N, C-alpha and C positions, 0 to 999 in steps of 0.2 A: 309415368313409371309403374310398371306392373310388378308387384312384390309378391313373392311366393316364399313361404316358410315351411320346412319339413324336417323331419329327423329320422335317423335310423336307416336300416338296410335289411334286405332279405337275403338269406344264404341258402345255397344248395350244393351238396357234395356230389361231384360228377367225376366219372372216369372217362377220359377222352381217349379213344383208340387212335394210336399213332400209325404212320405208314409202316410198311413191312420192315424197313431197315432201322426202325426206332423203337423205343420202349414205350409202353403205356404210361401215362402220367395222370396221377390223381391230384386234382386241384379243387379248390373251393370257389364256386361262383357266387358273387354277391352283386345285388342290384342296389345302387345307392341313389337316393333322391337328393337333389340339391338341397342345402339348408336355406338358401335364399338366392333370389336373383332380382335385378332391377336394371334400369337404363340410366346411365350417368349423364350429367351435363357434358357439353363439349370439353375435351381435355384442355383446349386452348384457353378456356375460361376458368380453369382451376389454378389455384396458387401452387406452384411447384414446392413440395415439401423437401426439406434437406435431411440428409442422413444424420443420425445422432453422432456427436463427436466421440473420439476414442477409437481404439482398434479392436475389431472383432475377428477372431480366427475361425473360419468355417471349417470344422474338422470333417474329414472324409470318413464315412463308415468303413470300419476295418473288416476284412474278410480273410480268414485263414484258408490257404490252399497250397497245393504242392505244384511246383514249377519244374519241368524237365529242362535240362540244359542240352540243346541239340544243335546240330549243324543246319544251316539254312541253304537249301539247294536252289532257291530262286532269287538270291541276291543279284541285283543287276550288275553285270560286268562290262556291258558295252556302254560307250559314251555317245550319246546322241547330241545334236546341235543344241544351242541355247533355246530354251523354251520359246516357241513361236508366238505365244500370246503377248499382246501389247498392253502395258499398264495404262489405265485411264486415270480416274481420280485416285489420289493416294493422300489421305489426310489423317490428322489426329482424332481418335475417338475419345471417350471419357477416360480420364486418367489424372495423375497428380499434376496440379497446376493448370489443367486445361478447362476452359470455360468456367473458371472459378471453382473447380471441383477439388476436394481434398479426400484422399483415399482414407477410408475408415475400416475396410475389411479386406480379407485375403482368403482364398484367391479370388480373382474377378469373375470367374465363370463366364468369360467373354462370349457373348452371343449377339446375334443380330440377324436381320432379314431385310431383303429389298422388296419394295412394292412398286406400284404404278409410277409414283412420283417422289417417293421418300425412302429413306433408309432409317430403320429403327435399331438402335444399339442398346443392349441392356448388360450391365456389368454388376451382377450379383444383387446389389441393393439400390442401384440408380439406373435411370434410362434417359435417353435423349432421342429426339426426332431430327433428322437431317434432310436437307434438300439434296436429292440424288444427282441433280444436274450441276450444282455448284459446290456441294459439301457444306454449305452454310447451315448453322444450327437453327432450327425452327422452334424447338421447345426443350427445356431442360438445361443442364442435367437436373433431374428430379428424383427424389426417393421413390422406390417402386410402389409404395402404398399410396402415392399421390393418385394413382388410377382408381383407388377404392375410397377416395374422400367422400364422405357422406353415406357410404354403404353400411357403416356400422359394424361392430364386432371385430374379431381378430384380423380380418383382411384389411380393415381400415387402420387398426392400431399397430399391428406388427409389420415389420419390413424384413423378412427373413431370407430372401434371395432364392437360390437354386432355380434360376429363371429360364424361361424360353420365350423368344420372340419369333413368331411365325407369320407368314403371309399366305392366306388361303387364295391360291391363284384362280380356282374355279369360281369363287364368289367375290373376288377382289375385296377381301376383308382382312384385317389384322387380328391375330389371335395371340394374346399375351398372358403369361401365367407366372406365378411365383408361389412359394410355400408360405404358410403361416403356422409355425410350430411352437413359438414361444408360449409358455403356459399350458402346452398340451400334455396329455390328450384332452379333447380331440385335436387331431392335426388336420389342417385345412389345405386344400389346393384351391387357390384363388385364380379365376380365369376371366379374362375380359375379351369379348369379341366385338370388333368395331362395327358400326352401323353403315360405314362407307369405306372407300379406299383411302380416306384421309385419316392418318394416325392421330391428328390433333382434334378429331371430331368426337362424337359420343360413342359409348360402348354399352353392350349388354354384359352385365357383370354377374358372375356366378361364384358360389362357394360350395365346395364338396368336402365332406368330413370323413376322416379315417380314424380308426381307433389305434392303429399302429403308425410308427414314424415313417412317412412316405418320402424317403430320401432319393436324391438324384433323379428327378422326373425328366423324362424326354417325351417329345410330342411329334407325331406325324399326321399330316393332313391327307384324308382319304375321302372319296365321295360320300360314304355312308356314315362316317364318324370322324371325330378327332380321337386318334388312338394315342394312348400314353403308356409309358412303362415307368415303374418305380422299383428301387431296391428297398424292400420293406424290412424294417427292423422293429423289434419290440418297443414298447413305449419308453423304456429306459435307454434305448439306443445301444444295448449291450449284446443283443443276439440277432443275427441275420436270419430272417424268416423265409427269404426267397424273393424272386422278382414277381411283381404284380403287373399283369397286362390288362389295361382298361380301355373301354370304348365309351366316348362321351357323345351324346346325341347332337350331331353337328347341325341337322336341320332345325331342331328346336332352338339351339343357341344362336344360329343366324337370325331366326325370327324373333328372338327375345322372349320365348315362352318357356314353360317349366321343362326342365331337362333332367335326364337320369344318366347314370354311368353304370355300365356292366363291367365288372372286374373279375379276373380269373387269377387268384393267388396261387403261385407255383410253390413247390417245395424248396427247401434251402439248398438243394443241389443245383437250382437254376439261378444264375446270376447274370446281370448286365444285359438284359434284353433291350434291343432298340426297335422301335416301330418304323415301318416303311413310310416314307414321305414322298408324295407325288410331285415330280417335276414335269414341266412341259404342259401341252394343251390336250394331248390325247389321253382320255381317261381310261381307267381299267374297264374291262368288260363288265356289264351290269351284273351285280351280285358277286364279283370277284372279291375274295377275302383280302384283308390287309395282311402284311407279313411282319413277323418279328424274328430277330436274329441275335445270336451271341456266338462266342467261340469256346471250344474246348481244346483238348490236346490234339493238335494237328487236324482240327476239324472245325467246320461251321455248323451251327444248329439253326434250322429254319422251321418256323411255326407258321400256321395259317389261322387267322382269327376272322370268323364271319359272325357279325352281330345281328341280333333280332330284337329291336327295342319293343316291338309289339308283344312278342312272346319270348321273354328272355331265356326260358329253358331251351329254346331252339337254337340259341347261340352255340357256335362250335369253335374249339381251339385245338387244332390237331398238330402233332409234331412231338419231338423234332425229327425232321429229315436231316440226317447227318451227312454233310458233304466233306469228303476228305480233301485236305489242302496240304501244301508243302510244309515240312517240319519247320518249327520256329521255337524260339525261346522268348518269353515275355521280357520286355525291357525292364531292367532292374528287378527281375522276378516280380514285377507288378508294383514295386516299392519306390525307393528314393535312391538315385545314383547319378543323375545327370550333372556333369561338372560345369563350373563357371570359372572364368579367369579371376585372379586376384583374391580368391577366397576358397576356403575348404568347404563352404556351404554347398551341399548338393540339392537338386530339385526333384520333385515328385515326377514319376513317369506316367502313372495311371495305365501302365502296360497290361493291366488285368482285364481290360474291357474294350469292346468296340467303341470308336469315337463317333460322336454325333456329326452328320446325320446318316441314316440309312436311306440313301437317295434312290428312288424308283423312277423309271421312265419307260414309256411305250413309244415305239418308233412307227413311222408311217407304213413300214412293211409288216407290222404286226408283232415284231419281237419285243420282249420285255427284258429290261436289265436292271439289276440292283448293284450299286457299288458300295463298298465298305472298306474301312481302314482301321488299323490299330498299330501300336508301337511295339517293335520287337528289338532284340539285342543288336541286330545287324542293321536296323534302319526303320523305315516306315513300310509296313506290309499293306498291300492293297489288293482288292479282288473285284472282278466283274462276274456276277452270277446271272445267267440267262435262264429263261423259261421257269421262273419261280413258281408259277401256278400249274405247271405240268410236271415234267421230269427235270428238275433243276440240275444245272451243270455249272462247274467252274469254268467259264469261258476263257478267262485269263487271270493270272496272278503274278505279283512280283514284289520284291523288297527294294525300295529306292534307298540307296546308300551313297550319298555324296561323299567326295573324298575328305572334305573338311566339315567338322561339326557333327553333333548328334542330333538328327532330326526326330521330332516326336510331337505328340499331341496334335495330330492332323485332323483335317476335315476334307471330304471328297465329294465330287458331284460330276454330272455329265451335262453337256449342252445338247441342243437338238440335232447337231451334226455328228454326235457320237464322240466328240472330243471329251477327254477326262482331265479334270484339274484337281490338284492336291495342294492345300495350304498347310503350313506347320510351323512349329517353333524350331529354332536351331541354337545350340550352345555347346561349348566345350572349353578346355583349359585356355584357349586363346580367342574364342569368339564369345562376345557378350550375348545374352539371350536376345534373339532377333526373330524377325518374321520373314519367311521365304515361301516361294511357291514353285511348283513344277507342273507338268502336264504332258499330254500326248494327243496326237491326232490318229484317226483310224488307220492311216497308212504306216505308222511307226511299227517296229517289231513288237509282237505280242509280249506283254509282261514288262515292257520297258517304258520309262519316262524320259523326257528331254532334260537337258541340263538346267539346273535350277536358276532362279533369279531372286534377288532380294526385293522385298517390299519395304522394309526398313531395317537398318542395322542398329542393334543396340549399342549403347555406350556406357552402360552401368551394369552392376550385378546385384543380386538379392542376397542379403546377409542377415545378421541379427538373429540367427537360429530359425529363420522362416524358410521352410522347404516347400510350402504349398505353391503349386503352379497349375494353371488351367482353370477349372477342371475340364474344360472343353473349349472349343472354338466353333466357328460357323462359316461354312462356304455355301452360299445360296446362288440361285440363277435368276437373272432379271426376268420378270414375267412379261415384259413388253417385247423384247427382241428374242427371248429364250436363248440367248447366246452369251451375254455378258455375265461373268462370274463376279461375285462380291464376297470378299473375305475379311473377317475381323479376328484379331488375335492379340494376345498380351506380349509386351516386350519390356526391357529395362532401359530407361534413359539415364537414370542416376544411380549411384551406389546407395544402398540402404534397404530398409524393410518397410512394408506398407507404403510404398511409393511407386507402384507399377504404373505403366502407361499402356495404351492400346492403340491399334492402327486399324483403319478401314480403307480398303483398296478395291478397285475394280479392274478387271482385265478381260480380254477377249481374244479368241483365236481367229486368225484370218480365214480359216476354213469354214467358219460359221457365218453364213450370210445374213442371218436374221430373217430369212424368208419364213412367213407364217405357214402353218400346216395347210394341207391341201383344202380342207374344209373346216370352217369355224362356225360356232354358234354365238349369237349375241342376244340376250345374256347366255352364259354357259349353264345356268340352271334357273328354274322357276319356283317361287314359293307363293302358293295361293293363300289368300286370307281365309279365316274361318268360314266354313261352308256348312249349311244345314244338311244333315244326312238325307239322301235320296232326292236331292235337288242339284241342279247343274250350275256351276259357276259361270261368271262372265269369262269369255275366252281371253287368254293371255298369249302374246306373240313371242316367238323365237325367230330371229332372222338367220337364215343359213346363207353363208357366203362361199362361193367357189373361188379359191385363191390360186387355182392352177391356170396355166396358159392353154388349156384345152377344155372341151365340154365336160361337165359332170352329169352322169346319167344316174337317176335315182330309181331304184326298183321298188322300195317299200318304206312306209312309215309304220312303226309299232310303238305302242305305249303299254305301260303296266295297267292292271285291271281297272283301277278307279280313275284313270286319266284317259283322255281321248283326243285325237286330232279332229277338231270340228270343221276346219277348212284349211286350205293351203293354196297358194298361187304358183307353186313350182311346176305344175303340169299334171297331165294324166299319168296314172301309174298302171303297170310298170312302164318305165321309159321316159319319165319326166326329165327334161334337159335344162340345166342351168349353165348359161354361157360363161366363158372365161371372165373372171372378175365380177360376175353377176351375183345376184342374190335373190332369195325369195323368202316369203314369210309363212310360217307354220303357226296356226292358231290352236292352242291346247286348252281343254276344259277339265274341270275336276268335279266328279260326282261321287262323293263318299257314300258308302253303304253302312259304315259304322263310325262311331265316335272315336276321337283320338287322332294322333299324328299318323299320316300315311305317306310313305316314300315310294317313289317309282322312277321310271326313266322314259325318255323319248329316244328311240333308236332309229336312225336313218341308215338304210342299206343302200349302197351305191358302188360305183366303180373306182372310187378314190383309193389310194394306198391304204391298206388295212381293212377296207370293205365296209366298215361301220363307224358311225359317230354317235355318241350318246350325250344327252343332257339330263341332269338330275331334275326330278320333279318332287315337290312336297306340298302337303296341305293338311289341314286339320278339320276333321268332321265334328260338327257339334249338333246336339239334339235340337229339334225344332223349337224356336223361340228362346234360345239361350243368350242371355245378355253377357257382355264382357265389360271389364273395367280396367282402366289404367290411369295413373296419376303422373303428373309432370310439374315440376322437376322431382328428382328422386329425393332431394334433401334441401333444406333451407338453412343458411348460416347467417347470423346477424353479427354486426360489428360490436365492439365494446360499448356498453350502455350503462349510464349511471343508474344505480338502484332506484326503483320506484318511479322511473320515468318510462314513457312509452315510445317505442321505435316507430319508424315508418313501416307501412305494411308491405308484405311480400305475397305474391299470388301463386296459388296452387290450382292447377286445372285437372278436373276429373272428366274422362272421356268414356262414353259407352262404345266399346269396340265390337260389341256383339250385334245380333240381329233381332233383339227383343228388348222390351222396356226394362231398364235397370231400376229396381226398387231400393231406395236408400233408407235404411232403418235408423241410422245414427251417424252423426259426424262428431267425433270426440277429439279432445285436445288435452294434453297433459303438460306438466312443468310450468315454467314461468312464461307461458305463451297464451294468447287469446285470439279468438276469431273476431275480427272487427267488421267483416262484411262477407256476404256470400250470395251467390245466385243459385246455388244448389238447393232444390226442394226435396220432396220425397220420391220423385220419379225423374227419370232421364231417358228420353227416347233414343233408339238405336242411332248411332252416328253423330249424336250431339254431345256437347260438353257444357260444363258449368264451372264456376270458380269459387274459391274460398280465399279470403285475404287474412293473413296471419300477422300479428304484431308481437313484439318481444317486450316484456316488462319484468326485468330481473328483481327478485326479492332479496338477493344476497350477492356478494362478490364471488368471482370465480366462474368456471365453466358451468353453464346451465343447459340441461338437455330435456327434451320432451319429444312428443310425436303427435302428428295429426292423423286420425284414423277414420276411414270410411267403412261402415258396415253395410253390406248390400247383398243382393241375391246373385251376384256373379259367381262363377265356379270357385274362385279363390276366397269368396265370402268377405274378405277384408283387405283393404289396401292401406298402406302406411307411408307417411313421409317423416323422415327423421328431422328433428329440429335442434339446432345448437346455437348458443350465443354466450357471450361473456358479460357478466355483471361486474360493476366496480362501485365501491363506496367512496372513491377518491374523486373529488371535484376540483378542477383547476380553474383559477380566475381567468386565465388566458392560455391559449394553446400555442401562441407564437409571440415573439418579441422582435421588433425591428429597431436597432440602435441608430439607424440613419448613417450619415457620413461622418467619419472621425479621422483626424489626421494620424498617419502612421506613427506608432510609438506613443500616442496619447491615449490616456484612459478616459473612457466615457463616464457619465454619471450612472450610478447603479439603477437598474430596473428590477422590479420584484414580481414574483408570481406567488399567489396565495393558494395553499392546499387546504381543503376543508374535508373533514370526515363526515360524510352524509349517512353513515351507517349507525347501527345501535351497539357496536362493539368497538373496542380499542383497535386502532390501526397501528401496525408495527412496520417501521422502516427497516427492511432486512439488510440493507447496506447503505453507506453514505451516498448522497446524490452526487453524480459525476457529470461532466460534460464530454460528450463524444461527437463523432461525425467527421466531416471533411477537414475542418480547421479548429479543432478543440483548443489549441494553444493560444488562439486569439481571444478567448473568453475565460473569465474566472468567476468563481463563486465568491462574492465579497462578504456575504453573511448568510448563515443558515440557522434559523430559529426553530427548526423542526425536531431536533433531537432524535430519539429512537422510537418514540411512541406518540400517538395523537389520539386523545380521548374522543368518544363519540360526540359529534356536534361541534368539536373544537376546530381551530384552524391555526396555521402557522405560515411563515413566509420564507422564501429563499430569494436573495438578491444576487444579481450578476452584473459584471461590467464587461466592456468590449475594448480591447487594445489591439488594433490591427497591426500585424507584422509586415504587411505589404499592401499595395494598392489593389483595388478591385473588390468584388463581392466575396465575403467570407461567411461561411455557414457552419453551424454546429447544432447540437441539441442537448438540452438538460434532460438527463435520465433520472427518474425517481423510482426506486425499487422498493416494493412494499408487498404486503399480503392482502391488499384490498381488492384484488381482481384486476385483470387487464394490465398487470405490471410487465415491463416498466411503463410508467406514464412519461410522455415526452413533451417538451416545450421546444419548438424550433426557434433557433437564434439566427438572426441575419443582420449583417452590417456591412458597410462599404468603407474600405480604406482609401485615403487620398494623400 
């Protein structure tokens, strides 16, 4: 685990000049350093935390604005055939009564993403990992802060939702984030980037701190950054400050190194920005900015964000370019009016903003498209914007308005064939809140969608004064075939409040073949290890594959300045030929001339559609003889231990990840923990590792914390491992009782357990001992001499009997609740009825 700690940010007031048809925007640029990062243990090895009981209403930040009531000239009036996409998997997501889950918050903020082999769904404060082939659950449901177990601080202790689950298709990594705002300011954005395509594996975990309340975060994946938007409110949540557009250093977060965020705070006149999110395998042209979009009165606003992490002042945020669209009226004027059957309770519309995601795609012929959607009084409005990086145009637009029901809260995306899909909620006075989808193929009339189909029909309605719905949903595209859409959304199965359910479904248009792009790279990007400046790295390979049924002719390879093609077996240039279905290998080296993270691209120019393919390159230059240090695991957690007794040891490994000797000046430990053995001395050569064994010896009952700290000459100077364990002053004479075989209806002889107070203070029994478990009615407490307190050094006994009510094995447990630490103490009870 490499741990980095930092605070604060730098700020610069900048006036960005907008295009001719837009106004200049004065914004404040801030560069934020992460406050901490580490690498987690595998998620599959973590204990899933559960949401706190009770009901939490996640309030939506209010925004006062004027809404015009207007006629909609692009309401769809033609009826096309039933949507031609075929449903695949269609199964229950996290929701009331599913997978042992109990709803404790509203709305669910239903979100999810599809990866190589899994689907990750996150519903505000809990998430789960599913097998995308079978729909079977692989992990969870677990509270969101499970991901930050052992990380320390508010990301570990808070579970505040407003979540995003993303899949970085270029790197085959998961990117998961949620807020931590309880107790703020500061307000944190907690982000976890997986180290592989397995969502149950380990994660690089980060925390970024904001002084203002960073509400409603949304994320888009782009080659040079993870771009995010926030609706910023003051710390009290009473004043809207404007949207904040941020870029997080993607290359650093993929590598698990120190990362920064560059943010451009807009004025309060800018609301509801969404960042572009790349779909497909054809990347933007090298250096192409990410896009941000919102809507105004009969218009879309388009911004361009180009980030420069090396020289933040060179970052640019230009816009908005205002694109005129057909007149519309926000659904419910942006507020609450969606009807339901059987109740007067109306539901939120969130008609005042674009709905997640802002899906961007580049096609083999070179054209780029962005699709977007929002809820209007006449239905679901959607757009396709083309040429966003040139002279953007509204290629097509429409309002989908099925005959029955109010459609709203949509999510939109395109597949590689140009088919567009749209998922959404439906409700009215006769239709319970349900989940539907529609779509179109390129040959359909412009601005029109095919007739909708149901994913799941609701059978209940939301009442009890609860109007919150959404706040968003997620339609994503499978990265494997680039054809299959996956949608997740909220619906109502039962009547009530705080009892929502969700659905996860896949579907695919027959017009999308799943044929891969003409040319592909494997891997799609290269990340070089630390390299001493002015020296050349070992070559790293990228395999280029020609997926066409004709020859591919390559005219040139080009790389950014500090990277180079050292060799290739594609052939002589220009004119190298790769046969249909064939491949060749390109070897790339990294020669940094300065310290710090360097980003670049490999560009292949050829005669495939689009003419160019690019792969991302990154590496970090380090000064000659720079050591590195990382520790693993990120944290150690010990089970409940009797005070003043010593646990078994757990091992921490320190690795020199640099290219010079690591000088270790001190190894310190704090709290009720001790170093029992170590192989680490005062020096550690490059590439080697050493170990420290840590044991736990609690001095008092309750949670005990500490840290193991390595002080050395690595750039970060210090690495820390968080240590936790629970001490108890309660000693039980036995941990289990087996009553043997007893005739049904007959009471056994009593058996006792003795409780001894091993501490130096009085032990308080905070509630009477009880029997719980599978068959508690088969056991009884026959005597309890413990009372309400137990003096230091004293003991008392509790006796139990077994009276089986039926044949077979009968199990339960005696639960003793106290203030001695590790409560409740349990004694397992087993007996057999005959």
